[in-house]
Structure formats: structure tokens, C-alpha cells
N, C-alpha and C positions, 0 to 999 in steps of 0.2 A: 236520320236518313243519310246514306252514304252510297257512293258509286260501287258497282259490283267489281270484282277483281278483273274481269275480262272486258272492261268497257272500251278498250282501244280496238277491239275486234267486233264491235257491235254492228258495223256496216255489213258484215257477212250474214247477219241473222235475218230470216224471213220476216220476223216481227218488226224489223226496222225497214227493210226494203219495200214492203208493200205500202206502208204509210208514206214513205218518201216518194214513191211513184204516184200515189194519190195526191199528195201536195203538188207535185210537178204538173200533173194532169189538170187539177183544178186551177192552179195559178196560170197555166198556159191558156186554158179556156176563158178565164176571166179577163185576160189581157187581149183577147181577140176582139176585133171590131164587131159591133152588133150584127152586121151583115153575115159574118162567118159564124157567129154564135148561133144564129138562126138556122144554119145548115145542120147543126147537131141538135136534135130534140132535147129539151131540158130533162125529160124523163130518162133519156140515155145517160146524160151527164150524172144525174142522181144515182142511177143504177150502177154505173161504173164506180162512182165514189163509194157506194155502199158495199159493192163487191170487194173493193180494195180493203175496206175496213174489216170485212169478214175474213178475207184471206190473211190479213195481218193477225187476226185473233187465232186463226188456225195455225199460222206460222209460229205463234207463241207456244203452241202445244206440241209441235213437231220436235222430236229429239234431233238436234243438230250437232252431233259429236264431231270434233275435228278428225280428219283422216290421219291415220298413223303415218308418221314420217319414216321413209326408208332408212 
């Protein structure tokens, strides 16, 4: 196993961005006091997390060629 050639640019990829947003969302929700967690139904939290995972998988399939430099 080895790193890909363009690993330094991975932050630009949708397949990295969606899981990162998912981790940020779930971490933030987990750190909220129970009073605030109850304001967001658990089914919504799970739905958002699953949607981010699915979007990350779709992002992996999208051709993300770099723009040509002028």
C-alpha cells in the first residue's frame, strides 16, 4: 500500500470533503448538551450522516479533473 501521487491535493476532492463535513457535523452534535441534542431528532442526525456518506461515494465517482491553467 502506498500513497497516490496527488495526495497533497486530496482536500479538493468531493470524496474527502463530504466525509469531513460528516465528521464535523457528528462531532459537533455529540458535543452539544442533551437539551440541544433533543432539539434535532435522532432520525434527522442519522439521515444527514447517511446522506453525507452517500454523497462521498458519489463524489468518488465524479471526474474531478483540474482546470487548465492559463
